[in-house]
Short mmCIF file of the C-alpha atoms (twelve columns), coordinates in Angstrom:
data_MODEL
# 
_entry.id   MODEL 
# 
loop_
_atom_site.group_PDB 
_atom_site.id 
_atom_site.type_symbol 
_atom_site.label_atom_id 
_atom_site.label_alt_id 
_atom_site.label_comp_id 
_atom_site.label_asym_id 
_atom_site.label_seq_id 
_atom_site.Cartn_x 
_atom_site.Cartn_y 
_atom_site.Cartn_z 
_atom_site.pdbx_PDB_model_num 
ATOM 1   C CA . MET A 1   7.495  24.323 -1.235  1 
ATOM 2   C CA . PRO A 2   8.846  27.775 -0.800  1 
ATOM 3   C CA . ARG A 3   12.512 28.240 0.401   1 
ATOM 4   C CA . VAL A 4   13.086 27.856 4.001   1 
ATOM 5   C CA . TYR A 5   15.506 30.211 6.276   1 
ATOM 6   C CA . ASN A 6   18.302 27.779 6.984   1 
ATOM 7   C CA . PHE A 7   20.133 28.294 10.119  1 
ATOM 8   C CA . SER A 8   22.577 25.755 9.559   1 
ATOM 9   C CA . ALA A 9   26.360 26.231 10.500  1 
ATOM 10  C CA . GLY A 10  27.195 24.578 7.532   1 
ATOM 11  C CA . PRO A 11  26.617 23.480 4.897   1 
ATOM 12  C CA . ALA A 12  24.835 27.017 5.078   1 
ATOM 13  C CA . MET A 13  22.329 28.602 2.807   1 
ATOM 14  C CA . LEU A 14  23.540 30.235 -0.280  1 
ATOM 15  C CA . PRO A 15  22.403 33.410 -1.813  1 
ATOM 16  C CA . GLU A 16  19.388 32.743 -3.789  1 
ATOM 17  C CA . ALA A 17  20.672 34.726 -6.943  1 
ATOM 18  C CA . VAL A 18  23.638 32.595 -6.992  1 
ATOM 19  C CA . LEU A 19  21.603 29.274 -6.881  1 
ATOM 20  C CA . GLN A 20  19.327 31.038 -9.878  1 
ATOM 21  C CA . ARG A 21  22.407 31.678 -11.976 1 
ATOM 22  C CA . ALA A 22  23.849 28.165 -11.338 1 
ATOM 23  C CA . GLN A 23  20.614 26.677 -12.322 1 
ATOM 24  C CA . ALA A 24  20.388 28.533 -15.619 1 
ATOM 25  C CA . GLU A 25  23.945 27.536 -16.320 1 
ATOM 26  C CA . LEU A 26  23.701 24.102 -15.134 1 
ATOM 27  C CA . THR A 27  23.232 22.499 -18.612 1 
ATOM 28  C CA . ASP A 28  25.035 24.737 -21.062 1 
ATOM 29  C CA . TRP A 29  27.634 27.053 -19.383 1 
ATOM 30  C CA . HIS A 30  27.968 30.159 -21.481 1 
ATOM 31  C CA . GLY A 31  26.769 28.395 -24.553 1 
ATOM 32  C CA . ALA A 32  29.391 25.691 -24.394 1 
ATOM 33  C CA . GLY A 33  26.741 23.149 -24.528 1 
ATOM 34  C CA . ALA A 34  27.921 21.345 -21.397 1 
ATOM 35  C CA . SER A 35  28.007 21.964 -17.527 1 
ATOM 36  C CA . ILE A 36  30.962 23.412 -15.936 1 
ATOM 37  C CA . MET A 37  31.277 20.474 -13.853 1 
ATOM 38  C CA . GLU A 38  31.620 18.294 -16.881 1 
ATOM 39  C CA . MET A 39  34.630 20.209 -18.281 1 
ATOM 40  C CA . SER A 40  38.203 19.423 -18.100 1 
ATOM 41  C CA . HIS A 41  39.838 21.410 -15.276 1 
ATOM 42  C CA . ARG A 42  42.607 21.979 -17.880 1 
ATOM 43  C CA . GLY A 43  40.317 23.535 -20.316 1 
ATOM 44  C CA . LYS A 44  40.080 27.413 -21.120 1 
ATOM 45  C CA . GLU A 45  36.884 27.404 -19.686 1 
ATOM 46  C CA . PHE A 46  37.367 26.287 -16.315 1 
ATOM 47  C CA . VAL A 47  40.851 27.846 -16.125 1 
ATOM 48  C CA . SER A 48  38.982 31.345 -16.890 1 
ATOM 49  C CA . VAL A 49  36.469 30.490 -13.688 1 
ATOM 50  C CA . HIS A 50  39.343 29.625 -11.628 1 
ATOM 51  C CA . ALA A 51  41.175 32.956 -12.609 1 
ATOM 52  C CA . GLU A 52  38.326 35.013 -12.320 1 
ATOM 53  C CA . ALA A 53  37.335 33.629 -8.718  1 
ATOM 54  C CA . GLU A 54  41.313 34.276 -7.607  1 
ATOM 55  C CA . ARG A 55  40.876 37.846 -8.999  1 
ATOM 56  C CA . ASP A 56  37.692 38.581 -6.913  1 
ATOM 57  C CA . VAL A 57  39.143 37.188 -3.881  1 
ATOM 58  C CA . ARG A 58  42.131 39.362 -4.278  1 
ATOM 59  C CA . ASP A 59  40.003 42.314 -4.908  1 
ATOM 60  C CA . LEU A 60  37.506 41.739 -2.142  1 
ATOM 61  C CA . LEU A 61  39.896 41.018 0.541   1 
ATOM 62  C CA . GLY A 62  42.782 43.254 -0.706  1 
ATOM 63  C CA . VAL A 63  45.279 40.312 -0.785  1 
ATOM 64  C CA . PRO A 64  48.895 41.811 -1.282  1 
ATOM 65  C CA . ASP A 65  50.758 40.502 -4.306  1 
ATOM 66  C CA . SER A 66  53.135 39.061 -1.821  1 
ATOM 67  C CA . TYR A 67  50.857 36.380 -0.918  1 
ATOM 68  C CA . LYS A 68  49.669 33.194 -2.731  1 
ATOM 69  C CA . VAL A 69  45.827 32.499 -3.017  1 
ATOM 70  C CA . LEU A 70  45.330 28.453 -3.087  1 
ATOM 71  C CA . PHE A 71  41.826 26.613 -3.662  1 
ATOM 72  C CA . LEU A 72  42.680 23.257 -1.851  1 
ATOM 73  C CA . GLN A 73  40.379 20.310 -0.593  1 
ATOM 74  C CA . GLY A 74  40.344 18.684 2.524   1 
ATOM 75  C CA . GLY A 75  38.250 21.308 4.343   1 
ATOM 76  C CA . ALA A 76  39.786 23.375 7.291   1 
ATOM 77  C CA . THR A 77  40.225 20.144 8.988   1 
ATOM 78  C CA . GLY A 78  42.925 19.182 6.381   1 
ATOM 79  C CA . GLN A 79  44.598 22.428 7.233   1 
ATOM 80  C CA . PHE A 80  44.935 21.363 11.004  1 
ATOM 81  C CA . ALA A 81  47.799 19.176 9.519   1 
ATOM 82  C CA . ALA A 82  49.048 21.039 6.504   1 
ATOM 83  C CA . VAL A 83  49.740 24.162 8.616   1 
ATOM 84  C CA . PRO A 84  52.237 22.563 10.757  1 
ATOM 85  C CA . MET A 85  53.823 20.610 7.831   1 
ATOM 86  C CA . ASN A 86  54.268 23.625 6.018   1 
ATOM 87  C CA . LEU A 87  55.006 26.503 8.415   1 
ATOM 88  C CA . LEU A 88  57.230 24.846 11.092  1 
ATOM 89  C CA . ARG A 89  60.224 25.446 8.782   1 
ATOM 90  C CA . GLY A 90  62.908 23.946 10.791  1 
ATOM 91  C CA . LYS A 91  61.455 24.785 14.287  1 
ATOM 92  C CA . SER A 92  59.930 22.512 16.622  1 
ATOM 93  C CA . LYS A 93  57.103 24.311 18.417  1 
ATOM 94  C CA . ALA A 94  53.973 26.561 17.639  1 
ATOM 95  C CA . ASP A 95  51.832 28.637 19.987  1 
ATOM 96  C CA . TYR A 96  48.078 27.851 19.981  1 
ATOM 97  C CA . ILE A 97  44.973 29.664 21.230  1 
ATOM 98  C CA . LEU A 98  42.212 27.670 22.645  1 
ATOM 99  C CA . THR A 99  38.855 29.203 22.607  1 
ATOM 100 C CA . GLY A 100 36.335 26.275 21.520  1 
ATOM 101 C CA . ALA A 101 35.788 23.103 19.888  1 
ATOM 102 C CA . TRP A 102 37.590 23.638 16.482  1 
ATOM 103 C CA . GLY A 103 40.780 25.037 18.126  1 
ATOM 104 C CA . LYS A 104 41.190 22.093 20.180  1 
ATOM 105 C CA . LYS A 105 40.876 19.858 16.954  1 
ATOM 106 C CA . ALA A 106 43.497 21.898 15.461  1 
ATOM 107 C CA . ILE A 107 45.869 21.500 18.364  1 
ATOM 108 C CA . GLY A 108 45.226 17.746 18.390  1 
ATOM 109 C CA . ASP A 109 46.414 17.555 14.862  1 
ATOM 110 C CA . ALA A 110 49.319 19.938 15.551  1 
ATOM 111 C CA . ARG A 111 50.693 17.686 18.447  1 
ATOM 112 C CA . LYS A 112 51.373 15.017 15.813  1 
ATOM 113 C CA . TYR A 113 53.949 17.152 14.079  1 
ATOM 114 C CA . CYS A 114 55.585 19.530 16.676  1 
ATOM 115 C CA . GLU A 115 55.127 20.842 20.487  1 
ATOM 116 C CA . VAL A 116 52.113 22.464 21.060  1 
ATOM 117 C CA . ASN A 117 52.607 25.646 23.399  1 
ATOM 118 C CA . LEU A 118 49.117 26.217 24.715  1 
ATOM 119 C CA . ALA A 119 49.563 30.199 25.151  1 
ATOM 120 C CA . ALA A 120 46.119 30.756 26.436  1 
ATOM 121 C CA . SER A 121 43.093 28.705 26.815  1 
ATOM 122 C CA . SER A 122 39.203 29.315 28.168  1 
ATOM 123 C CA . GLU A 123 38.474 25.920 28.319  1 
ATOM 124 C CA . SER A 124 37.967 26.349 32.176  1 
ATOM 125 C CA . LEU A 125 35.339 28.764 31.402  1 
ATOM 126 C CA . LYS A 126 33.488 26.513 29.109  1 
ATOM 127 C CA . PHE A 127 34.684 28.443 26.163  1 
ATOM 128 C CA . SER A 128 32.328 31.518 27.015  1 
ATOM 129 C CA . THR A 129 35.117 34.239 26.493  1 
ATOM 130 C CA . ILE A 130 38.506 34.820 25.275  1 
ATOM 131 C CA . PRO A 131 41.464 35.182 27.364  1 
ATOM 132 C CA . PRO A 132 42.862 38.597 27.516  1 
ATOM 133 C CA . PHE A 133 45.771 39.129 25.269  1 
ATOM 134 C CA . GLU A 134 48.127 40.475 28.290  1 
ATOM 135 C CA . ASP A 135 47.464 36.985 30.045  1 
ATOM 136 C CA . TRP A 136 48.785 35.025 26.766  1 
ATOM 137 C CA . ALA A 137 51.947 32.881 27.254  1 
ATOM 138 C CA . LEU A 138 53.444 33.105 23.604  1 
ATOM 139 C CA . SER A 139 56.849 31.988 22.967  1 
ATOM 140 C CA . ALA A 140 59.406 33.630 21.245  1 
ATOM 141 C CA . GLU A 141 60.620 29.964 19.448  1 
ATOM 142 C CA . ALA A 142 57.238 29.524 18.127  1 
ATOM 143 C CA . ALA A 143 57.195 28.678 14.138  1 
ATOM 144 C CA . TYR A 144 53.597 30.416 14.186  1 
ATOM 145 C CA . VAL A 145 50.692 31.654 16.292  1 
ATOM 146 C CA . HIS A 146 47.434 29.818 15.494  1 
ATOM 147 C CA . TYR A 147 43.989 30.986 16.694  1 
ATOM 148 C CA . THR A 148 40.395 30.473 15.793  1 
ATOM 149 C CA . PRO A 149 38.717 33.910 15.180  1 
ATOM 150 C CA . ASN A 150 35.449 32.451 15.323  1 
ATOM 151 C CA . GLU A 151 34.032 29.324 16.986  1 
ATOM 152 C CA . THR A 152 30.910 28.081 15.297  1 
ATOM 153 C CA . ILE A 153 29.948 25.498 17.997  1 
ATOM 154 C CA . ASP A 154 30.530 27.839 21.186  1 
ATOM 155 C CA . GLY A 155 29.718 31.162 19.664  1 
ATOM 156 C CA . VAL A 156 32.676 33.121 20.547  1 
ATOM 157 C CA . GLU A 157 34.510 35.615 18.421  1 
ATOM 158 C CA . PHE A 158 37.605 37.561 18.528  1 
ATOM 159 C CA . HIS A 159 36.716 41.176 17.552  1 
ATOM 160 C CA . TRP A 160 40.339 42.043 17.446  1 
ATOM 161 C CA . VAL A 161 43.307 40.711 15.762  1 
ATOM 162 C CA . PRO A 162 46.121 39.395 18.018  1 
ATOM 163 C CA . GLU A 163 49.675 41.134 17.660  1 
ATOM 164 C CA . THR A 164 52.137 38.689 17.323  1 
ATOM 165 C CA . GLY A 165 55.418 40.656 16.201  1 
ATOM 166 C CA . ASP A 166 57.850 38.774 13.768  1 
ATOM 167 C CA . VAL A 167 55.932 35.458 14.542  1 
ATOM 168 C CA . PRO A 168 53.543 34.766 11.656  1 
ATOM 169 C CA . LEU A 169 49.792 34.724 12.795  1 
ATOM 170 C CA . VAL A 170 47.736 31.737 11.315  1 
ATOM 171 C CA . ALA A 171 43.850 32.175 11.426  1 
ATOM 172 C CA . ASP A 172 40.863 29.544 10.863  1 
ATOM 173 C CA . LEU A 173 38.587 32.257 9.253   1 
ATOM 174 C CA . SER A 174 36.237 29.438 8.022   1 
ATOM 175 C CA . SER A 175 33.222 30.979 9.669   1 
ATOM 176 C CA . THR A 176 33.958 34.559 9.227   1 
ATOM 177 C CA . ILE A 177 35.768 34.921 5.914   1 
ATOM 178 C CA . LEU A 178 34.053 37.396 3.644   1 
ATOM 179 C CA . SER A 179 31.579 38.458 6.298   1 
ATOM 180 C CA . ARG A 180 33.808 41.968 7.017   1 
ATOM 181 C CA . PRO A 181 36.883 43.543 5.718   1 
ATOM 182 C CA . ILE A 182 40.322 42.031 7.088   1 
ATOM 183 C CA . GLU A 183 43.760 43.342 6.847   1 
ATOM 184 C CA . VAL A 184 45.363 40.276 5.048   1 
ATOM 185 C CA . SER A 185 48.833 41.609 5.813   1 
ATOM 186 C CA . ARG A 186 48.728 41.091 9.507   1 
ATOM 187 C CA . PHE A 187 48.167 37.294 8.924   1 
ATOM 188 C CA . GLY A 188 51.033 34.964 7.607   1 
ATOM 189 C CA . LEU A 189 48.483 32.403 6.692   1 
ATOM 190 C CA . ILE A 190 44.483 32.477 6.648   1 
ATOM 191 C CA . TYR A 191 42.505 29.116 5.950   1 
ATOM 192 C CA . ALA A 192 38.611 28.789 5.321   1 
ATOM 193 C CA . GLY A 193 36.515 25.960 4.500   1 
ATOM 194 C CA . ALA A 194 33.825 27.050 2.090   1 
ATOM 195 C CA . GLN A 195 30.512 25.896 3.363   1 
ATOM 196 C CA . LYS A 196 29.590 28.816 5.399   1 
ATOM 197 C CA . ASN A 197 30.257 32.212 3.697   1 
ATOM 198 C CA . ILE A 198 32.217 30.953 0.460   1 
ATOM 199 C CA . GLY A 199 30.227 28.408 -1.281  1 
ATOM 200 C CA . PRO A 200 29.241 24.819 -1.197  1 
ATOM 201 C CA . ALA A 201 31.459 22.248 0.659   1 
ATOM 202 C CA . GLY A 202 34.619 20.877 -1.172  1 
ATOM 203 C CA . VAL A 203 36.888 23.953 -1.783  1 
ATOM 204 C CA . THR A 204 39.174 25.269 0.824   1 
ATOM 205 C CA . LEU A 205 40.702 28.939 0.644   1 
ATOM 206 C CA . VAL A 206 44.220 29.168 1.690   1 
ATOM 207 C CA . ILE A 207 46.062 32.685 1.601   1 
ATOM 208 C CA . VAL A 208 49.679 32.238 2.381   1 
ATOM 209 C CA . ARG A 209 52.492 34.690 2.529   1 
ATOM 210 C CA . ASP A 210 55.267 33.716 -0.201  1 
ATOM 211 C CA . ASP A 211 58.208 33.599 2.404   1 
ATOM 212 C CA . LEU A 212 56.415 31.070 4.381   1 
ATOM 213 C CA . ILE A 213 56.214 28.386 1.717   1 
ATOM 214 C CA . GLY A 214 58.701 25.941 0.376   1 
ATOM 215 C CA . GLU A 215 60.173 24.201 3.371   1 
ATOM 216 C CA . THR A 216 57.819 21.640 4.534   1 
ATOM 217 C CA . LEU A 217 58.208 18.420 6.506   1 
ATOM 218 C CA . PRO A 218 59.447 15.428 4.671   1 
ATOM 219 C CA . MET A 219 56.390 13.524 5.282   1 
ATOM 220 C CA . THR A 220 54.222 16.281 3.770   1 
ATOM 221 C CA . PRO A 221 51.925 14.744 0.992   1 
ATOM 222 C CA . SER A 222 52.000 16.680 -2.354  1 
ATOM 223 C CA . VAL A 223 48.508 17.715 -2.320  1 
ATOM 224 C CA . PHE A 224 49.090 19.554 1.156   1 
ATOM 225 C CA . ASP A 225 52.623 21.142 0.172   1 
ATOM 226 C CA . TYR A 226 51.617 24.846 -0.529  1 
ATOM 227 C CA . ALA A 227 54.646 25.544 -2.697  1 
ATOM 228 C CA . GLN A 228 53.733 22.523 -5.055  1 
ATOM 229 C CA . GLN A 229 50.082 23.727 -5.062  1 
ATOM 230 C CA . ALA A 230 51.087 27.220 -5.886  1 
ATOM 231 C CA . LYS A 231 53.444 26.097 -8.629  1 
ATOM 232 C CA . ALA A 232 50.582 24.059 -10.177 1 
ATOM 233 C CA . ASP A 233 47.981 26.994 -9.692  1 
ATOM 234 C CA . SER A 234 46.131 24.791 -7.314  1 
ATOM 235 C CA . MET A 235 45.775 22.167 -9.832  1 
ATOM 236 C CA . LEU A 236 48.323 19.605 -8.605  1 
ATOM 237 C CA . ASN A 237 45.266 17.159 -8.935  1 
ATOM 238 C CA . THR A 238 41.830 17.874 -10.094 1 
ATOM 239 C CA . PRO A 239 40.119 20.698 -8.317  1 
ATOM 240 C CA . PRO A 240 36.625 20.474 -6.826  1 
ATOM 241 C CA . THR A 241 35.521 22.252 -9.992  1 
ATOM 242 C CA . TYR A 242 31.853 22.753 -9.545  1 
ATOM 243 C CA . SER A 243 32.334 24.054 -5.908  1 
ATOM 244 C CA . LEU A 244 35.051 26.588 -7.073  1 
ATOM 245 C CA . TYR A 245 32.726 27.797 -9.836  1 
ATOM 246 C CA . ILE A 246 29.782 28.387 -7.397  1 
ATOM 247 C CA . ALA A 247 32.611 30.163 -4.826  1 
ATOM 248 C CA . GLY A 248 33.141 32.283 -7.957  1 
ATOM 249 C CA . LEU A 249 29.536 33.340 -8.224  1 
ATOM 250 C CA . VAL A 250 29.657 34.057 -4.572  1 
ATOM 251 C CA . PHE A 251 32.456 36.406 -4.846  1 
ATOM 252 C CA . GLN A 252 30.750 38.144 -7.572  1 
ATOM 253 C CA . TRP A 253 27.460 38.201 -5.344  1 
ATOM 254 C CA . VAL A 254 29.377 39.871 -2.548  1 
ATOM 255 C CA . LYS A 255 30.759 42.489 -4.649  1 
ATOM 256 C CA . GLU A 256 27.204 43.423 -5.948  1 
ATOM 257 C CA . GLN A 257 26.183 43.640 -2.622  1 
ATOM 258 C CA . GLY A 258 28.590 46.589 -2.010  1 
ATOM 259 C CA . GLY A 259 31.707 44.460 -0.922  1 
ATOM 260 C CA . LEU A 260 33.027 43.723 2.669   1 
ATOM 261 C CA . SER A 261 32.271 46.845 4.238   1 
ATOM 262 C CA . ALA A 262 28.673 46.405 3.221   1 
ATOM 263 C CA . MET A 263 28.550 42.666 4.581   1 
ATOM 264 C CA . ALA A 264 29.854 44.081 7.634   1 
ATOM 265 C CA . ASP A 265 27.150 46.595 8.421   1 
ATOM 266 C CA . ARG A 266 24.408 43.987 7.333   1 
ATOM 267 C CA . ASN A 267 26.106 41.314 9.612   1 
ATOM 268 C CA . GLU A 268 26.383 43.552 12.740  1 
ATOM 269 C CA . TRP A 269 23.013 44.597 12.506  1 
ATOM 270 C CA . LYS A 270 21.531 41.181 12.233  1 
ATOM 271 C CA . ALA A 271 23.387 39.812 15.097  1 
ATOM 272 C CA . LYS A 272 22.684 42.979 17.209  1 
ATOM 273 C CA . LYS A 273 18.838 42.369 16.419  1 
ATOM 274 C CA . LEU A 274 18.959 38.796 17.666  1 
ATOM 275 C CA . TYR A 275 20.964 39.363 20.801  1 
ATOM 276 C CA . ALA A 276 18.841 42.051 21.664  1 
ATOM 277 C CA . ALA A 277 15.600 39.611 21.347  1 
ATOM 278 C CA . ILE A 278 17.612 37.037 23.517  1 
ATOM 279 C CA . ASP A 279 18.928 39.557 26.122  1 
ATOM 280 C CA . GLY A 280 15.541 41.316 26.532  1 
ATOM 281 C CA . SER A 281 13.660 37.812 27.367  1 
ATOM 282 C CA . GLY A 282 13.403 35.848 30.808  1 
ATOM 283 C CA . PHE A 283 12.895 32.923 28.683  1 
ATOM 284 C CA . TYR A 284 16.158 32.671 26.531  1 
ATOM 285 C CA . ARG A 285 20.132 32.988 27.125  1 
ATOM 286 C CA . ASN A 286 23.104 33.419 25.226  1 
ATOM 287 C CA . PRO A 287 25.977 31.921 27.480  1 
ATOM 288 C CA . VAL A 288 28.774 33.844 25.960  1 
ATOM 289 C CA . ASP A 289 30.553 37.240 27.219  1 
ATOM 290 C CA . PRO A 290 28.998 40.044 25.565  1 
ATOM 291 C CA . SER A 291 32.305 41.318 24.680  1 
ATOM 292 C CA . CYS A 292 33.233 38.393 22.563  1 
ATOM 293 C CA . ARG A 293 29.669 37.203 21.081  1 
ATOM 294 C CA . SER A 294 29.868 36.072 17.337  1 
ATOM 295 C CA . TRP A 295 28.262 37.742 14.654  1 
ATOM 296 C CA . MET A 296 27.948 34.376 12.598  1 
ATOM 297 C CA . ASN A 297 26.761 31.596 15.174  1 
ATOM 298 C CA . VAL A 298 24.543 32.651 17.803  1 
ATOM 299 C CA . PRO A 299 23.674 30.135 20.686  1 
ATOM 300 C CA . PHE A 300 21.172 30.283 23.052  1 
ATOM 301 C CA . VAL A 301 19.171 27.986 25.632  1 
ATOM 302 C CA . LEU A 302 15.668 27.959 26.801  1 
ATOM 303 C CA . ALA A 303 14.817 28.491 30.086  1 
ATOM 304 C CA . ASP A 304 13.106 24.749 30.287  1 
ATOM 305 C CA . PRO A 305 15.457 22.207 28.315  1 
ATOM 306 C CA . GLU A 306 12.271 19.944 28.097  1 
ATOM 307 C CA . LEU A 307 10.902 22.525 25.671  1 
ATOM 308 C CA . ASP A 308 13.584 22.318 23.115  1 
ATOM 309 C CA . ARG A 309 11.921 19.731 21.004  1 
ATOM 310 C CA . GLU A 310 8.804  21.279 20.747  1 
ATOM 311 C CA . PHE A 311 10.564 24.610 20.097  1 
ATOM 312 C CA . LEU A 312 12.445 23.131 17.100  1 
ATOM 313 C CA . ALA A 313 9.416  21.275 15.495  1 
ATOM 314 C CA . GLY A 314 7.463  24.328 15.603  1 
ATOM 315 C CA . ALA A 315 10.258 26.547 14.105  1 
ATOM 316 C CA . ALA A 316 10.618 23.885 11.225  1 
ATOM 317 C CA . GLN A 317 6.920  24.422 10.873  1 
ATOM 318 C CA . ALA A 318 7.380  28.185 10.366  1 
ATOM 319 C CA . GLY A 319 9.899  27.406 7.851   1 
ATOM 320 C CA . LEU A 320 12.978 28.165 10.361  1 
ATOM 321 C CA . THR A 321 15.270 25.038 10.017  1 
ATOM 322 C CA . THR A 322 18.494 23.693 11.408  1 
ATOM 323 C CA . LEU A 323 18.169 25.612 14.883  1 
ATOM 324 C CA . GLN A 324 19.504 22.675 16.878  1 
ATOM 325 C CA . GLY A 325 22.562 23.322 18.729  1 
ATOM 326 C CA . HIS A 326 25.755 21.235 18.293  1 
ATOM 327 C CA . ARG A 327 25.481 17.754 19.944  1 
ATOM 328 C CA . SER A 328 28.402 18.660 22.481  1 
ATOM 329 C CA . VAL A 329 26.577 21.802 23.816  1 
ATOM 330 C CA . GLY A 330 22.843 21.270 23.221  1 
ATOM 331 C CA . GLY A 331 20.374 24.084 23.192  1 
ATOM 332 C CA . MET A 332 19.871 26.003 20.087  1 
ATOM 333 C CA . ARG A 333 22.264 27.839 17.497  1 
ATOM 334 C CA . ALA A 334 21.318 30.296 14.668  1 
ATOM 335 C CA . SER A 335 24.040 30.588 11.990  1 
ATOM 336 C CA . ILE A 336 23.336 33.862 10.519  1 
ATOM 337 C CA . TYR A 337 26.095 33.834 7.613   1 
ATOM 338 C CA . ASN A 338 26.291 36.389 4.531   1 
ATOM 339 C CA . ALA A 339 23.457 34.928 2.653   1 
ATOM 340 C CA . MET A 340 20.772 34.635 5.629   1 
ATOM 341 C CA . PRO A 341 18.876 38.153 4.874   1 
ATOM 342 C CA . GLU A 342 17.521 40.130 7.589   1 
ATOM 343 C CA . ALA A 343 13.977 38.998 6.974   1 
ATOM 344 C CA . GLY A 344 15.079 35.605 8.127   1 
ATOM 345 C CA . VAL A 345 16.561 36.892 11.407  1 
ATOM 346 C CA . ASP A 346 13.295 38.921 11.923  1 
ATOM 347 C CA . ALA A 347 11.168 35.723 11.578  1 
ATOM 348 C CA . LEU A 348 13.358 34.020 13.920  1 
ATOM 349 C CA . ILE A 349 12.927 36.789 16.353  1 
ATOM 350 C CA . ASP A 350 8.956  36.842 15.969  1 
ATOM 351 C CA . TYR A 351 8.673  33.094 16.243  1 
ATOM 352 C CA . MET A 352 10.761 33.036 19.509  1 
ATOM 353 C CA . ALA A 353 8.809  35.985 20.775  1 
ATOM 354 C CA . ASP A 354 5.239  34.052 19.986  1 
ATOM 355 C CA . PHE A 355 6.877  30.762 21.695  1 
ATOM 356 C CA . GLU A 356 7.666  32.693 24.812  1 
ATOM 357 C CA . LYS A 357 4.340  33.913 25.024  1 
ATOM 358 C CA . ARG A 358 2.725  30.651 24.810  1 
ATOM 359 C CA . LYS A 359 5.456  28.546 27.019  1 
ATOM 360 C CA . ALA A 360 6.594  30.744 29.730  1 
# 
């Protein structure tokens, strides 16, 4: 069966070149006579994979020397608790910006450890926009400011970075990491689950400024203690070796594509084409304010929800899979991360036009 265009929000499709290389190295990594997933994480083979992955992340994102790069476990959801456990540092309050379902989950976990100041929220607008920065009620006593630059379920994305002064800015970049250049020095901490733009599920990237680590809450598990993990080179416990190996191949692939500036041009163009097809139709509609539409996750609804099932069935037959929207919002959602080629977006647009012609 030919490969499909997988529009899943995560785990998402991987670059075919990465899959082919992993396939070639599956049983014999670089002449070692064994798979990388069979090797000790303390052995020189895996240590070299880990070191190269960190070098490539630092190179791609321009990570300053004053930041630690950690490869952890537990996904972004694990970081919802790890962030307050590590970053409160004697304070009792943190600012959170609520613009979607994942931000809401982060707030739920943070409230177990500190007072959450809900500095801004778009929940009353059904998460269809981002509150203007001038309306945010930030607290001078906050230990940090947390936000979700891209909400995968609701399709809302910040196209700007909040300015929080001396208060560290924390970002859940799970769905936009590696999709464009970022200025890491504007953040105190960045975290990202792998299964969208980095690689398979199982590894979580954390980039944290040196001065923010080393003062955790007493109940912090050692595996969530950034200082302990940094001291152990992310190997306080056995890391997800194969997930990290694939992530390293993805980092190399991104470099081969021209780096993050090239990825940004490609991703912006893919999104513009898809939104133009939706906006140019009387049959499909995107519910998000055009000023904050996501490049990565494009939700849309049909004029008649009764046609949803037929739309999805026909799309699957055309090799366009995992287009059903999240169960909490319904409709459709096309996730078009780095590995989604422009040809996949074109195929979706063609299918949408044909379906509209037949059913409108």
